[in-house]
N, C-alpha and C positions, 0 to 999 in steps of 0.2 A: 576626455578631460572633464573633471567635475564642474558642475555649473551651480550658481547660487540658487537656493531655494526660492528666492524672490522672483525668479524667472517663470515660476509655475503659479497659475491662478488658484489651483486647488491641489491639495495634497491629502491623501486618504490613508487611514491606518492599513497596515499590511497584515490583514486578517485572512486566514485560510480556514477552510472547513476542517473540523475534526473528522477522524474516520467514522465515528458514529453518526455524524451529520451527513456524510457523503455516501456511505455504502450501506446496502441492505445486508443484514446479518446472515441471510441464507443464500447469498450470491457470491460468486467469484468473478473478478474483473481483470482484464488485461491492462497493462500500463497505458495503452492507447485509450481505453474506455475511461480510466481514471482521469486522464488528461482532459478529456471532453467534459466529464462531470465537474471537474474543478473550475471550468469556465461556464458552468450553468447549461451546458449542452446535453442532449440525450447521448447515452453511451454509443449508439449506432449512428450518430449524426455524420453526414457526408461532408468532409472537409478536405481541402486540397493538401498536398504533401508538405508544402512550405509552412502552412498554418499548423499542421500536425507536429512538425519538427519544433516549432516555437512552444506549443503546448506541452510537449515532452520535456522541454527545459524546465517547466514548472512542476510537472508530475513526478519526475524521478527524485528530486530532492524531497518532495512531500512524502513519497513512499519511504525514503530513507529516514526522514525525521520521525515518522509515525510507525516505524518498524515494530516497536514493542506492542502496538495495538493491532497488528496485522498478522495474517498467516499467508503462506505462499504454497502454491501447488505447481508441480512440474507440468509442462505441456502434455496434453494427451496424445499429440501427434508431432512428428518432427517439423512440420510446417507451421506450427502455431507458437505464440509466446507463452510464457508462464502466466499464472493467474495469482491475484492477490484478493484477500477477503478480510473482513472484520473478524478479529479473534473473539471467540466466544468461550464460555466455560468448558465446553466439550472438546475444544481444539488443543492439540499438542500432547495430551496425556496418553494417547493411544500409541505414539511412536515407540516408546520403550517396550510396551507389551507386544507389539507386532514383531519386534526384533528378538523377542524372547529374553530381553535384558531385565534384570531386577530393578526395582525402584531404588534410588539412592538410600532411602531410609532402611530398606531391607538389607542391603549389602553392608551398611555401616554396622547394623546390629549383629550380623554374622561375624564381622571382623573383631568385635569386642568380646566374643565368647571364647 
């Protein structure tokens, strides 16, 4: 049930880190590591499972909200989670080339001829 604001001595702005403030551009992080970083902890901090579950409740929406500024990588092994990183100028452009697909600009010009 909602409670009156007056029941709280202090209220703080709901500010979150931006991806640029939180993540190093040359690193990839699991959602668990991002959850720790959002709380000011080291990415490898040892925390109990219940605390980690609470931190994930903050990290998952943060990742979704900041998806435009992030890149994702598949797990390297079946027993590890995916990885997220800060999107940089070099990210994303190689996908079309690796698949052998043409850039949209090239295919559009071919269709016009």
